[in-house]
C-alpha positions in Angstrom: 38.8 -159.7 33.1 41.4 -162.2 34.4 44.1 -160.9 32.0 44.0 -157.3 33.3 47.2 -156.3 34.9 46.9 -153.8 37.8 50.0 -152.0 36.8 48.8 -151.4 33.2 48.9 -147.9 31.7 45.6 -146.3 31.0 44.1 -147.1 27.6 45.3 -144.8 24.8 42.9 -142.6 23.0 41.3 -144.7 20.2 40.9 -141.6 18.0 39.0 -138.4 18.2 35.2 -138.2 18.1 33.6 -137.2 14.7 29.9 -137.3 15.5 28.0 -134.0 15.4 28.6 -130.6 13.8 31.9 -128.9 14.5 32.5 -125.4 15.7 35.0 -123.3 17.6 34.7 -122.4 21.3 37.1 -120.6 23.7 38.5 -122.6 26.6 39.7 -120.8 29.8 43.3 -121.7 29.0 46.3 -119.7 28.0 49.1 -121.3 26.0 52.5 -121.3 27.8 55.0 -120.5 25.1 58.5 -121.8 25.2 61.3 -120.9 22.7 61.6 -124.1 20.6 65.2 -123.3 19.7 66.6 -123.8 23.2 66.9 -126.8 25.4 64.9 -125.4 28.4 65.8 -127.0 31.7 65.1 -125.8 35.2 66.5 -127.0 38.5 64.4 -128.0 41.5 65.6 -128.3 45.1 63.8 -129.8 48.0 63.8 -127.7 51.2 63.7 -129.4 54.7 63.1 -127.3 57.8 63.8 -128.5 61.4 62.2 -128.2 63.8 59.1 -128.5 61.7 57.1 -125.3 60.9 53.9 -124.7 59.1 51.7 -121.9 57.8 52.9 -118.3 58.1 55.9 -119.3 60.2 57.2 -121.6 57.5 56.6 -118.9 54.9 58.7 -116.5 57.0 61.5 -119.0 57.2 61.5 -119.3 53.4 61.6 -115.5 53.2 64.7 -115.4 55.5 66.3 -118.2 53.4 65.7 -116.6 50.0 67.1 -113.2 51.3 70.5 -114.7 51.2 72.5 -113.8 48.0 73.0 -117.4 46.8 69.2 -117.7 46.2 68.8 -114.5 44.2 66.2 -115.0 41.5 64.7 -118.3 42.5 61.0 -119.0 42.9 59.1 -121.1 45.5 55.7 -122.3 46.6 56.8 -121.4 50.2 56.4 -124.9 51.6 58.9 -127.5 50.4 60.8 -126.6 47.3 62.5 -123.9 45.3 63.0 -123.7 41.5 66.0 -122.0 39.9 66.7 -121.1 36.3 69.9 -123.0 36.4 71.9 -125.0 39.1 72.7 -122.8 42.1 76.3 -122.3 43.3 75.7 -124.1 46.6 77.0 -127.5 47.9 74.9 -130.6 47.5 74.4 -130.8 51.3 73.6 -127.1 51.8 72.6 -126.3 55.3 71.7 -122.9 56.7 71.0 -122.0 60.3 68.3 -119.4 60.4 67.5 -117.6 63.7 63.8 -116.7 63.4 62.7 -113.1 63.4 59.2 -111.9 62.6 58.4 -109.8 59.6 59.6 -106.3 60.2 61.9 -107.1 63.1 65.5 -105.9 62.6 67.0 -108.4 64.9 65.9 -111.8 66.3 64.6 -111.9 69.8 66.9 -113.2 72.4 65.0 -116.5 72.8 64.3 -116.9 69.0 64.2 -120.4 67.7 67.1 -121.3 65.3 65.9 -123.4 62.3 68.1 -125.7 60.4 67.2 -125.4 56.7 68.5 -128.0 54.2 68.4 -127.3 50.5 69.1 -130.6 48.9 68.4 -133.1 46.1 68.8 -130.9 43.0 66.7 -132.3 40.2 66.8 -131.2 36.5 63.3 -130.5 35.1 63.6 -131.2 31.4 60.8 -128.9 30.1 61.8 -129.3 26.4 61.8 -133.1 26.8 58.3 -132.9 28.1 57.2 -130.8 25.1 58.8 -133.3 22.7 56.9 -136.1 24.5 53.6 -134.2 24.1 54.4 -133.6 20.4 55.1 -137.2 19.5 53.0 -138.4 16.6 53.0 -142.0 17.9 52.3 -143.3 21.3 55.5 -143.6 23.4 56.3 -144.8 26.9 55.1 -142.5 29.7 57.3 -139.5 30.4 58.4 -140.4 33.9 59.2 -136.9 35.0 55.9 -135.4 33.8 54.4 -134.6 37.2 57.7 -133.2 38.5 58.0 -130.8 35.6 54.4 -129.7 36.0 55.0 -129.1 39.7 58.0 -127.0 38.9 56.0 -125.0 36.3 53.2 -124.4 38.8 55.7 -123.1 41.2 57.1 -120.7 38.6 53.7 -119.5 37.3 52.3 -119.2 40.8 55.2 -117.4 42.4 54.0 -113.8 41.6 50.6 -114.2 43.2 51.8 -116.3 46.1 54.5 -113.7 46.9 52.3 -110.6 46.6 51.5 -109.1 50.0 48.0 -108.0 49.0 46.9 -111.3 47.4 45.5 -114.0 49.7 46.3 -117.5 48.5 44.6 -120.7 49.5 45.3 -124.3 48.5 48.4 -123.1 46.8 46.6 -122.1 43.6 43.6 -119.9 44.5 44.4 -116.3 44.6 42.2 -113.3 45.9 43.3 -109.7 45.6 42.4 -108.0 48.8 42.5 -104.5 47.4 40.6 -104.4 44.2 38.6 -107.6 44.5 34.8 -107.5 43.9 33.1 -108.5 47.2 29.7 -109.4 48.5 28.7 -108.7 52.1 27.1 -111.7 53.9 25.6 -112.2 57.3 27.5 -113.2 60.4 30.5 -110.9 59.7 31.4 -112.6 56.5 32.0 -111.5 52.9 32.5 -113.3 49.6 35.5 -112.4 47.4 36.1 -113.2 43.8 39.5 -114.6 42.8 41.3 -116.8 40.3 42.4 -120.5 40.2 45.4 -121.4 38.1 47.0 -124.7 37.2 49.5 -125.8 34.5 48.1 -128.5 32.3 49.5 -130.5 29.3 47.9 -130.6 25.9 48.9 -132.3 22.7 52.2 -130.6 21.7 52.0 -127.8 24.2 51.8 -126.5 27.7 48.7 -124.7 29.0 47.7 -122.6 31.9 44.2 -123.2 33.1 42.7 -120.0 34.8 39.2 -119.9 36.2 37.1 -117.5 38.3 36.6 -118.8 41.8 34.9 -117.5 44.9 35.6 -117.9 48.6 34.1 -116.7 51.9 36.2 -114.4 54.1 35.8 -112.8 57.5 35.0 -109.1 57.2 37.9 -107.0 58.7 36.9 -104.9 61.6 37.0 -104.5 65.4 36.3 -107.7 67.1 33.6 -106.3 69.4 31.7 -105.2 66.3 32.3 -108.6 64.7 30.5 -110.1 67.8 27.4 -108.2 66.8 27.5 -109.6 63.3 28.6 -113.1 64.2 26.4 -113.4 67.3 28.0 -114.1 70.7 25.0 -115.9 72.4 26.3 -119.4 71.8 29.9 -119.4 73.2 30.9 -122.8 71.8 29.9 -121.7 68.3 31.6 -118.4 68.7 34.9 -120.0 69.9 34.9 -122.3 67.0 34.4 -119.5 64.6 37.2 -117.4 66.1 39.8 -120.2 66.4 43.0 -119.3 64.5 41.7 -115.9 63.6 44.5 -113.3 63.4 43.9 -109.9 65.0 45.9 -106.7 65.2 46.3 -105.3 68.7 45.1 -101.6 68.8 45.7 -100.4 72.3 49.4 -100.4 71.9 51.4 -98.3 69.3 53.0 -100.4 66.5 56.6 -101.3 66.8 59.1 -99.4 64.7 61.9 -100.9 62.5 65.3 -99.3 62.1 64.0 -97.8 58.9 61.0 -96.2 60.7 58.4 -98.6 59.3 55.5 -99.6 61.4 55.4 -103.2 62.6 51.8 -104.1 63.5 51.3 -106.3 66.6 49.6 -109.4 65.3 48.1 -112.1 67.6 46.2 -115.3 66.9 43.1 -116.3 68.8 43.3 -119.8 70.2 39.9 -119.8 72.0 37.7 -117.8 74.4 38.8 -117.6 78.0 37.8 -120.7 79.9 38.2 -122.3 83.3 41.4 -124.3 83.6 43.5 -122.0 81.4 47.1 -121.9 82.7 46.3 -124.5 85.4 50.0 -125.3 85.9 51.0 -121.7 86.7 51.7 -120.9 90.4 48.9 -118.3 90.2 46.6 -119.5 87.4 44.0 -117.2 85.9 40.5 -117.1 87.4 37.8 -117.5 84.8 34.3 -117.8 86.0 32.9 -119.6 83.0 33.6 -120.5 79.4 33.4 -117.3 77.3 33.5 -115.0 80.3 33.6 -111.2 79.9 36.4 -108.9 81.1 34.9 -108.5 84.6 34.9 -112.3 85.1 38.5 -113.0 83.9 41.2 -112.3 86.4 45.0 -112.8 86.2 47.8 -112.5 88.7 49.9 -109.4 88.6 53.3 -109.2 90.3 55.3 -106.1 91.2 57.1 -104.7 88.2 56.0 -107.7 86.2 54.2 -107.4 82.8 50.5 -108.3 82.7 49.1 -111.4 81.3 46.7 -109.3 79.4 49.7 -107.9 77.5 53.1 -109.0 78.7 55.1 -106.1 77.4 52.5 -103.4 77.7 53.8 -99.8 77.6 51.4 -97.2 78.8 51.0 -94.3 76.3 50.0 -92.0 79.1 50.8 -92.1 82.8 47.8 -93.7 84.5 45.9 -91.7 87.1 45.7 -94.8 89.3 48.5 -97.3 89.9 48.1 -101.0 89.3 47.8 -103.4 92.3 50.7 -105.8 92.8 51.0 -109.3 94.1 47.4 -110.1 93.6 44.6 -110.8 91.1 43.1 -108.2 88.8 40.3 -108.5 86.3 40.9 -107.7 82.6 38.2 -105.0 83.0 39.9 -103.3 86.0 43.3 -103.5 84.3 42.2 -101.7 81.2 40.2 -99.2 83.3 43.4 -98.2 85.1 46.0 -98.6 82.2 43.8 -97.5 79.3 41.0 -95.3 80.7 40.2 -94.1 77.2 39.1 -97.6 76.2 35.6 -98.6 77.2 35.0 -102.3 77.6 31.6 -104.1 77.4 31.4 -106.5 80.4 29.3 -108.9 78.2 31.8 -109.3 75.4 33.8 -112.6 75.8 37.5 -112.2 76.4 39.8 -114.0 73.9 42.9 -116.0 74.6 45.7 -115.1 72.2 48.2 -117.4 74.0 47.4 -121.1 74.5 45.7 -123.4 77.0 48.9 -123.8 79.0 50.1 -120.2 78.8 47.1 -118.0 78.2 47.3 -114.3 77.3 44.0 -112.5 77.4 42.7 -109.5 75.4 39.3 -107.8 75.4 37.4 -107.7 72.1 37.6 -103.9 72.0 41.4 -103.9 71.4 41.4 -106.6 68.7 41.0 -105.8 65.0 40.3 -108.7 62.7 42.8 -108.3 59.8 41.7 -108.8 56.2 42.3 -111.8 53.9 41.3 -114.6 56.3 39.1 -117.4 54.9 36.0 -118.7 56.7 36.2 -122.5 56.7 33.0 -123.5 58.4 29.6 -124.6 57.0 27.5 -121.6 55.8 23.9 -121.0 56.7 21.2 -121.4 54.1 20.9 -117.6 53.7 24.7 -117.2 53.2 24.8 -120.1 50.7 22.1 -118.4 48.7 24.1 -115.1 48.7 27.2 -117.0 47.7 25.4 -118.6 44.8 24.0 -115.3 43.6 27.5 -113.7 43.8 29.2 -116.6 41.9 26.5 -117.0 39.2 27.8 -114.8 36.3 27.3 -114.9 32.5 30.0 -116.7 30.6 31.1 -113.4 28.9 31.6 -111.8 32.3 33.8 -114.6 33.6 35.8 -114.7 30.3 36.5 -111.0 30.5 37.5 -111.3 34.2 40.0 -114.0 33.3 41.7 -112.1 30.5 41.6 -108.8 32.3 41.7 -108.8 36.1 42.8 -112.4 36.3 46.0 -111.9 34.3 46.9 -108.9 36.5 46.3 -110.8 39.8 48.4 -113.7 38.6 51.2 -111.5 37.3 50.9 -112.7 33.6 51.1 -109.1 32.3 54.5 -108.2 33.6 57.1 -106.2 31.7 59.8 -107.7 29.5 62.1 -108.2 32.5 59.6 -110.3 34.3 60.5 -113.5 36.1 58.6 -115.6 33.5 60.6 -114.1 30.6 63.8 -114.5 32.5 63.1 -118.2 32.9 62.3 -118.6 29.2 58.5 -118.5 29.2 55.7 -116.4 27.9 52.0 -116.7 28.4 49.7 -116.2 25.5 47.4 -113.1 25.5 44.0 -114.6 24.6 41.9 -117.5 25.6 42.6 -120.7 23.7 40.3 -121.5 20.8 39.5 -125.3 20.6 37.3 -127.4 18.3 34.0 -128.6 19.7 31.1 -130.6 18.4 27.4 -130.7 19.1 26.0 -134.2 19.6 22.4 -134.7 18.6 19.8 -135.2 21.3 18.0 -138.6 21.4 14.2 -138.8 21.1 12.6 -139.6 24.5 10.0 -142.3 24.7 6.8 -142.1 26.8 3.2 -143.2 26.5 0.4 -140.9 25.4 -3.0 -140.8 27.2 -4.2 -143.8 25.1 -1.1 -145.8 26.2 0.4 -145.6 22.7 4.1 -144.9 22.2 4.9 -141.2 22.3 8.1 -139.4 21.4 9.3 -136.2 23.1 12.0 -134.2 21.2 14.5 -132.3 23.4 15.2 -128.7 22.7 18.4 -127.5 24.2 18.4 -130.3 26.6 14.8 -130.2 27.9 11.4 -131.4 26.9 7.8 -131.3 28.1 5.7 -134.1 29.7 2.4 -132.4 29.4 -0.6 -134.8 28.7 1.7 -137.8 28.5 2.3 -140.8 30.7 5.4 -142.4 32.1 6.9 -145.1 29.8 6.1 -147.8 32.4 3.7 -146.8 35.2 3.8 -148.5 38.6 1.4 -149.4 41.4 2.1 -147.6 44.7 -0.4 -149.7 46.7 -1.9 -148.2 49.8 -0.8 -144.7 50.5 -1.6 -141.6 52.6 -0.3 -138.3 53.6 1.4 -136.9 56.7 1.1 -133.2 57.4 4.0 -131.8 59.5 3.1 -128.3 60.8 5.1 -125.6 62.5 4.1 -122.5 64.5 6.7 -120.5 62.7 5.0 -117.5 61.1 4.0 -117.6 57.5 3.6 -121.3 57.1 0.6 -123.0 55.5 -2.4 -123.9 57.7 -5.4 -124.5 55.5 -6.4 -128.1 56.2 -9.4 -128.1 53.8 -7.3 -126.9 50.9 -4.5 -129.4 51.7 -7.0 -132.3 51.6 -8.4 -131.1 48.3 -5.0 -130.7 46.9 -4.1 -134.3 47.9 -7.1 -135.5 46.0 -6.1 -133.5 42.9 -2.6 -135.0 43.2 -4.0 -138.5 43.3 -5.8 -137.8 40.1 -2.5 -136.5 38.6 -0.7 -139.7 39.6 -3.4 -141.7 37.8 -3.1 -139.6 34.7 0.7 -140.2 34.5 0.1 -143.9 34.5 0.6 -144.6 38.2 -2.0 -146.8 39.9 -2.8 -144.6 42.8 -6.3 -145.8 43.8 -5.0 -147.0 47.2 -5.3 -143.7 49.0 -6.5 -144.7 52.5 -9.7 -142.7 52.7 -11.0 -144.5 55.8 -7.9 -143.9 57.8 -7.6 -140.3 59.0 -4.5 -138.5 57.8 -2.0 -137.6 60.5 -1.2 -134.1 61.4 1.6 -133.3 63.8 2.9 -130.0 65.2 6.6 -129.4 65.6 8.4 -127.1 68.0 11.0 -124.7 66.9 14.4 -125.7 68.2 13.1 -128.9 69.8 14.9 -131.3 67.5 14.7 -134.4 69.7 11.0 -133.9 70.3 10.3 -133.3 66.6 12.3 -136.4 65.6 10.4 -138.6 68.0 6.9 -137.5 66.9 7.8 -137.8 63.3 9.1 -141.4 63.8 6.0 -142.3 65.8 3.7 -140.9 63.2 5.4 -142.8 60.3 5.5 -146.0 62.4 1.8 -145.7 63.1 1.1 -145.3 59.3 3.1 -148.4 58.6 1.7 -150.6 61.3 -1.9 -149.5 61.7 -2.7 -148.1 58.2 -0.4 -150.5 56.4 0.7 -147.7 54.1 3.4 -148.4 51.5 3.8 -144.8 50.5 3.6 -141.5 52.4 3.3 -138.1 50.9 5.0 -136.0 53.6 4.0 -132.3 53.6 6.6 -130.1 55.3 6.0 -126.6 56.6 9.3 -125.2 55.3 12.7 -126.3 54.1 14.3 -127.8 57.2 17.2 -130.3 56.8 16.5 -131.7 60.3 12.9 -132.5 59.7 13.7 -134.0 56.3 16.4 -136.2 57.9 14.0 -137.4 60.6 11.4 -138.3 57.9 14.0 -140.3 55.8 15.4 -142.1 58.8 11.9 -143.1 59.9 10.8 -144.3 56.5 14.0 -145.8 55.1 15.6 -147.4 58.1 12.8 -148.1 60.7 9.4 -148.5 59.2 10.1 -149.5 55.6 7.7 -146.9 54.1 8.5 -145.0 51.0 8.4 -141.3 51.8 8.1 -138.4 49.3 8.5 -134.9 50.7 7.1 -131.7 49.4 6.6 -128.1 50.7 3.0 -127.2 51.7 3.3 -123.7 50.1 4.4 -125.1 46.8 2.2 -128.2 46.8 -1.0 -126.1 47.3 -0.1 -123.2 45.0 -2.2 -122.9 41.9 0.5 -121.3 39.7 2.8 -124.0 38.4 1.0 -126.7 40.3 1.0 -129.1 37.3 4.7 -128.9 36.9 5.2 -129.4 40.7 2.9 -132.4 40.7 4.8 -133.8 37.8 8.2 -133.5 39.6 6.7 -135.2 42.7 5.1 -137.9 40.7 8.4 -138.8 39.1 9.7 -139.8 42.5 6.6 -141.9 43.2 7.1 -143.9 40.0 10.8 -144.4 40.5 10.4 -145.6 44.1 7.6 -147.9 43.1 9.7 -149.6 40.4 8.4 -147.8 37.3 10.3 -146.4 34.3 9.8 -142.8 33.7 11.4 -142.4 30.2 13.1 -144.6 27.8 15.4 -144.5 24.7 15.2 -146.7 21.7 17.8 -149.4 21.4 20.1 -147.8 18.8 20.6 -144.8 21.2 22.0 -147.0 23.9 24.4 -149.1 21.8 25.7 -152.1 23.5 23.5 -151.6 26.6 20.4 -152.2 24.5 21.4 -155.9 24.1 20.6 -156.5 27.7 24.0 -157.9 28.6 25.6 -154.8 30.1 25.2 -153.7 33.7 26.0 -150.0 34.1 27.3 -149.0 37.6 27.6 -145.7 39.3 30.1 -145.3 42.2 30.8 -142.3 44.4 32.4 -141.4 47.7 31.6 -138.2 49.6 33.6 -136.9 52.5 32.9 -134.7 55.6 32.3 -131.1 54.7 33.4 -128.1 56.8 31.5 -128.0 60.0 31.1 -131.7 60.3 31.8 -133.5 63.5 35.4 -134.5 64.1 35.8 -138.1 63.3 32.8 -138.0 60.8 33.0 -140.8 58.3 33.1 -140.8 54.5 30.2 -142.4 52.7 30.4 -144.7 49.6 27.4 -145.3 47.4 26.8 -147.7 44.5 23.9 -148.0 42.1 23.5 -150.3 39.1 21.1 -150.9 36.3 19.0 -154.1 36.4 18.0 -154.3 32.7 18.5 -152.8 29.2 16.0 -150.0 29.9 18.2 -148.1 32.4 15.1 -146.9 34.2 15.7 -148.5 37.6 18.9 -148.1 39.7 18.7 -149.8 43.1 21.6 -149.0 45.3 23.7 -149.9 48.3 26.0 -147.9 50.5 28.7 -148.3 53.1 30.2 -146.1 55.8 34.0 -145.9 56.0 36.9 -144.0 57.6 36.7 -140.3 57.0 38.6 -139.0 54.0 39.3 -142.5 52.7 39.2 -142.1 48.9 38.7 -145.7 47.8 35.6 -147.8 48.5 36.5 -150.2 51.3 33.4 -152.4 51.0 33.3 -152.5 47.3 33.4 -156.3 47.0 30.3 -156.7 49.1 28.5 -153.9 47.4 29.3 -155.1 43.9 28.3 -158.6 44.8 24.9 -157.4 45.9 24.4 -155.5 42.6 25.4 -158.6 40.5 23.0 -160.8 42.4 20.2 -158.4 41.9 20.9 -158.2 38.2 20.8 -162.0 38.0 17.5 -162.1 40.0 15.9 -159.9 37.3 17.6 -161.5 34.3 16.8 -165.2 34.5 19.8 -165.9 36.8 22.3 -164.8 34.0 25.2 -162.4 35.1 26.0 -159.5 32.7 28.7 -160.0 30.1 29.9 -156.4 30.5 30.2 -154.1 33.5 30.5 -150.4 32.6 31.5 -148.4 35.7 31.2 -144.6 36.0 33.3 -143.7 39.0 32.8 -140.2 40.5 34.6 -138.5 43.3 38.2 -139.3 42.2 41.0 -136.8 41.8 43.5 -137.1 39.0 46.2 -138.4 41.4 43.9 -141.3 42.4 43.2 -142.8 39.0 45.9 -145.5 39.3 44.7 -146.2 42.9 41.3 -147.1 41.5 42.9 -149.8 39.4 45.2 -150.9 42.2 42.6 -151.0 45.0 39.1 -151.0 43.7 39.4 -153.1 40.6 40.5 -156.2 42.6 37.3 -155.8 44.7 35.2 -155.8 41.5 37.1 -158.8 40.2 36.7 -160.7 43.5 32.9 -160.0 43.5 32.7 -161.4 40.0 34.5 -164.6 41.0 31.8 -165.2 43.6 29.0 -164.9 41.1 30.2 -166.0 37.7 30.5 -169.7 36.8 34.0 -170.9 36.1 33.3 -171.3 32.4 32.4 -167.6 32.1 35.6 -166.6 34.0 37.7 -168.7 31.7 36.0 -167.0 28.7 37.2 -163.6 30.0 33.8 -162.5 31.3 32.8 -160.1 32.4 34.5 -157.4 30.3 35.0 -154.3 32.5 35.3 -150.7 31.5 35.9 -148.0 34.1 35.3 -144.3 33.3 36.2 -141.7 35.8 33.7 -138.8 35.7 33.3 -135.6 37.7 32.7 -131.9 37.6 35.2 -130.8 40.2 37.5 -129.3 37.6 38.1 -125.8 36.4 37.7 -126.1 32.6 35.0 -123.9 31.1 34.0 -123.3 27.5 32.7 -120.0 26.0 30.9 -119.7 22.7 32.7 -117.7 20.0 29.4 -116.5 18.4 25.7 -116.4 19.0 24.9 -119.2 16.6 26.6 -121.7 19.0 25.2 -120.3 22.2 22.0 -120.9 24.1 19.7 -118.2 25.6 22.0 -117.9 28.6 25.0 -117.3 26.4 26.5 -120.8 27.3 27.4 -123.5 24.9 24.4 -125.5 23.8 23.4 -128.8 25.5 25.4 -131.6 23.8 28.7 -129.7 23.4 31.6 -132.1 23.5 35.3 -131.3 23.4 38.0 -134.0 23.1 40.9 -132.1 21.6 42.9 -128.8 22.0 43.2 -129.0 25.7 43.6 -132.8 26.0 46.5 -135.1 25.4 46.5 -137.5 22.4 47.6 -140.3 24.7 44.8 -140.0 27.2 41.2 -141.2 26.4 39.1 -138.4 27.9 36.5 -135.8 26.8 34.5 -132.9 28.2 30.7 -133.2 27.7 28.2 -130.5 28.5 25.0 -132.6 28.1 22.8 -130.1 29.9 21.5 -126.6 29.5 22.7 -124.5 32.4 19.9 -122.6 34.2 22.1 -119.8 35.6 25.8 -118.8 35.5 28.5 -120.4 33.4 28.0 -124.0 32.4 30.4 -126.6 33.7 31.0 -129.7 31.6 31.5 -133.1 33.0 35.0 -134.6 32.4 35.2 -138.3 31.5 38.5 -140.2 31.6 38.7 -143.9 30.6 41.2 -145.7 32.8 40.3 -149.2 31.8 38.5 -150.6 28.8 37.7 -154.2 27.8 34.3 -153.4 26.3 34.4 -150.7 23.6 37.7 -151.7 21.9 36.5 -155.3 21.6 33.2 -154.2 20.0 32.9 -153.1 16.4 31.4 -149.6 16.3 28.2 -149.1 14.3 28.4 -147.5 10.9 29.7 -143.9 10.9 31.1 -144.2 14.5 34.5 -144.9 15.9 35.2 -146.1 19.5 35.4 -142.5 20.8 32.0 -141.7 19.2 30.5 -144.8 20.7 31.3 -143.9 24.3 30.6 -140.2 23.9 27.2 -140.8 22.3 26.2 -143.4 24.9 27.2 -141.1 27.8 25.3 -138.2 26.2 22.2 -140.2 25.5 22.2 -141.7 29.0 22.2 -138.1 30.4 18.6 -137.9 29.1 17.5 -140.8 31.3 17.7 -139.2 34.7 14.3 -140.1 36.1 13.7 -137.1 38.3 13.8 -134.5 35.4 12.5 -133.8 31.9 15.9 -132.5 30.9 19.4 -133.8 30.3 21.5 -133.6 33.4 25.1 -132.5 33.7 26.5 -135.8 35.0 25.8 -139.2 33.6 22.9 -140.7 35.6 24.7 -143.6 37.2 27.2 -141.2 38.8 24.4 -138.7 39.6 22.3 -141.4 41.3 25.3 -142.6 43.3 25.9 -139.1 44.5 22.2 -138.8 45.6 22.5 -142.1 47.5 25.6 -140.7 49.3 23.6 -137.6 50.2 20.7 -139.7 51.5 23.1 -141.7 53.7 24.4 -138.4 55.1 20.8 -137.6 56.1 20.9 -140.8 58.3 24.1 -139.4 59.9 22.9 -135.8 60.4 24.6 -135.4 63.8 27.9 -136.3 62.1 27.6 -134.2 59.0 25.5 -131.3 60.2 25.8 -131.1 64.0 23.7 -128.3 65.4 25.1 -125.6 67.7 23.8 -127.6 70.7 25.0 -130.9 69.4 27.2 -133.0 71.6 29.4 -133.9 68.5 32.6 -131.9 68.5 33.3 -130.2 65.2 36.6 -130.1 63.4 37.1 -126.5 64.5 36.3 -127.1 68.1 39.6 -128.6 69.2 37.8 -131.3 71.1 38.9 -134.9 70.9 37.7 -136.7 67.8 35.0 -139.3 68.2 35.0 -141.7 65.2 31.7 -142.9 64.0 31.2 -146.6 64.8 27.5 -147.2 64.1 25.8 -149.5 61.6 23.0 -148.6 59.2 20.9 -150.8 57.0 17.9 -150.0 54.8 14.6 -151.7 55.7 14.2 -155.0 54.0 11.1 -153.9 52.1 13.1 -151.0 50.4 16.6 -152.3 50.0 16.2 -153.3 46.3 14.4 -150.0 45.3 15.3 -146.5 44.4 14.5 -145.4 48.0 17.1 -142.6 47.8 15.5 -140.4 45.0 
């Protein structure tokens, strides 16, 4: 450990895996072909704009710049750079002064801003040199310009879609055709669209283009007053947040005309609803009765011969029957009744501000048309989330056909021979890339039978059955009871007698799985509480009071909490009460599913798994040879994850880091710890403290001996952050070890540390080439691993689909080794190499997720760390999921951020358990 240099390169691939039967699959990649007989070089220029501009204004400045003849034929990403086929005939300090004019305007306005645009720092992008580096047979020093060349190629290959007026682009590399795109209507004035992600990648000896089907939520185009009906205008704060930055076309005025006779639509951007205090510095500020007022309650000052604040340059299409008042206030309603009598306004529809707070400009909803192609960036409702999942779940064959068909058209990969790509010296292959895959064997799963004898379950396509068998190591849950949370919402369960009988049946089921469940508190009456719809504070209080009573009066160690329906707020209240306040293990279930005869055995089984894990039991186990070096009892496996605020979170919401670690060779128990840190911080700030706590717990359960090896699976890290993990997180791990390990162990180089980055936030997908290698959902079979074809020989990584996908197209987990002191220093067992050892261990561990009788898609340490982060988010529900009536301002609200500064700690009785499952 002490010899590891923080600036070291990542470990090279030790070889390709050989374990398992080989077969061919398609990957969602196209090969980017380059003529090998030419020395292909591109030229990149940085573009600087002053004063600073962003978004559509910056894009328009680029359009005006590239319209000049010296930039003919260049490509751009419309933000900060341009790429040319060869050096441009411009001076090194090129400066252009561009007077801004909107799209379609023939001449700049008199007061138009003049932007100074510098095109500087020309850099040669040696594409052929990169290809030679990727083709080298022996490891060579890193190609320093690799990221720059890839950035230039992404600019080139994305230029067509980003420049197309009928393609909406987000994040620079997600493209949605507005015209022919399949779409799914959603509630609240939303719709889901299908599009395509694209990214240039490097493989051994070649350049690749990764193309994947992607989905996004957009606002449905239409008249704003009709959108109000779909969105809902009752809660004005929520409505204002949803409308902020939405672009609308003004309909009560005729479009402008260019010199060529083309229509120039009048586009405005909504800043907020009308509110008191708008334009307060004006000599005659507007009068707004309340936030979100309608047109009768929003007045502005109108002067003689002066344009109206409702539309500064309004030109009346017809002579009004009644003249406008002058030198006085007029309501938006009255103004439109006089100026545009053919337009009927609804006094209840909130007026929107298309100016800003200091200089407002008001429009009624009836004259605003929401233009197409605008993404919705807030949190979705449960109903819309379900709709989105249904729309996005497609068979692999359907996604593959979309990529090679519609995807190539949207991305401009099927252009004619005079296309930009060909002119620059590139061509994109026609078909998906065939790559070599292997099928890793599934390990036998160890349980106990009903006579407490060893029992082996054999997985079939990633799953197995636990019928009539017991957990490998049962636990004692001590005294326990149930809490029934009821609701007056229609359709919820209300049969008390059936519920009590079902609880007794469940107690028997627990006993049959090997859990000592005889401590059901029969003499203490079960608690039943009634919640009120919409009364979150009241519900939170009665839940916490009930759980506290169970803990103090009944001395319950476990509570089976029966919920009336799926409600994140009720769930969060239960977990806060049990985990943080009372120190009672809580396991939640839905009354309707818990008491339903059909499938009850399976449902009981899933709930009982949580009971056993929380109580310290081991649900399933693998024989020693299947866990390799871990089976020696000297390796602590760690899972680490960071989750960040999602859309709709309160502004200033923190990020959450979670750590879990094994405590023995069985990998059945993973106690965890968490920390709360600054929002969007990628690295784990409190890792030293968290790792120290995991090491001390290991020692407490292993005769005070620290582990010789620490194998870390780190989730939640993007490619650009790999080195940062070594630079910032590794020192925290090393410092934690120094606090725990004796000096003799440190001098001996202990512990040995290996860090594997893992995650599923990538866009690589694999498609079977024939039915013999496909499962019943047409996906690759569970255990499919790919480590060549789309990878680089110099990087130790692999894609592993350890699970069977239940619906849609399966997504493999991607594992990248960024540090290794364990595997290379250990001799592989017979028939294995170092690559096989890690791939097999990771695959086998995926069968040890204690909450399921199936292999999971992500290695359990990382999966558990993610669950721990999600549980911590429950404790901070008002930060991560503020309600419409919450006092916490959201990111979209424009209110001042309020950074989270609280402190959370798990109750002492639960802190060394798997309380988070």
